[in-house]
C-alpha positions, 0 to 999 in steps of 0.5 A: 292096237291099231288106234293111234291114241287109246284110253288105258285102264287108268283112264289116261290117253296113251299111244303105243310104240306099235302106232309110232313105228307104223306112223313113222315107218320104223321097225318096231324093234328100233322104236323099243330100243330108242324108248329104252335108251331114253327111258330116264328122259321120258319118265320125266313125264311119268312112268313108261308102261310096258306090256306083252301084246300078241301080233300076227306074222307069216309064221303065225301069232307071236308076242312082243313087248309094247310101250305105252306113252302119254302125250308128253312122252310120245311128243318128246320121243318124236323129237329124238327122231330125224325131222323128215316130212313123214315124221312131221306129218305123223307128229301132227296126226298124233297131236291132233289125235290126243286133242280129239280124244281129250275133247271126247273125254271132256264131253262125256264127263261134262256136267250141267249147271243144274247137276253142279248146283245139286252136287254143291248143295248135297255136299254142303248138307253133308258138311253141315250134318257132319259139323253138327255130329262133331259138335254134339260129340264134342259137347257129349265128351265134355259133359262125360269128362267128369264121369270118366275121371270119376270112374278112372279114380274109382277104378284106381282106388278099388280099395275101401276108403274112409269118409274123409278120403271119399269126400276128397274124391267126390269133390275133386273128380266131380266138382261136388262141394262136399267135405268130410263133415257134410258127407257124414251128415248125408250118410245119415240123411240117406240112412247108411249110417245111424246117429252113433256113426255106426254103419247100418247092416243093410248098407254093409249087406249092399256092400256100399259100406264096410266097418273097420275095427281099431283101437285107440289109447285112453290117455287117462287109463292107458288102456286100448279102447276098441272102436269101429270106423265107417269106410266107403267101398268103391261101389258105395262111392259110385252110388254116392256120385250118382245120387249127389249129382242127380240131386244137384241137377234136379235143384238147378 
């Protein structure tokens, strides 16, 4: 590391403890020791990095610990040295080296005015496109909210339900204006049930309706009279929601 100021892997300008030791003509060991003693003060301006670097000696190549200091850290370190003419001269060269490297980096990264305008336009286009996509998603989510609520209700009420309860679910979860009597009329209209209120066999086979058999007391005779009651399955409820919603939309 012979250069006074270099650029590290992160792209920041740094100098080394070896460059400082050579510049002020101090043993490198003494510079490292001073850095270790003042590490808390130096790291006020960021973490001090250390690395193991090779160096040549009369006995061959060896390795040693080298510190990497940014501009503020190296300037502070110089204040801990005796202010001799040599130290002052080196401090001047060090500050100048940092300044020159910063200028080189600024020139390399400088963009033309046209580049900046093009980048700004491209960024604005991306922002507008993203805003449009978000708005469309929000609109779709609001539009799907009743369908999601209805699907959750159907899933939660997987069991069959009578016509009154089915009318309530359709009204509450999808805003369909329908009650028990109107739903009965509609079931007759789409030929799921007959005029007598009994489910057609086709609707039972399609598993949209089922019949439950019950008994009720005849108050005059005291007998239990059997009767059938139409119940709507979860599949039938979903089918009704689709048909009613489609009819409302086509009428709008």
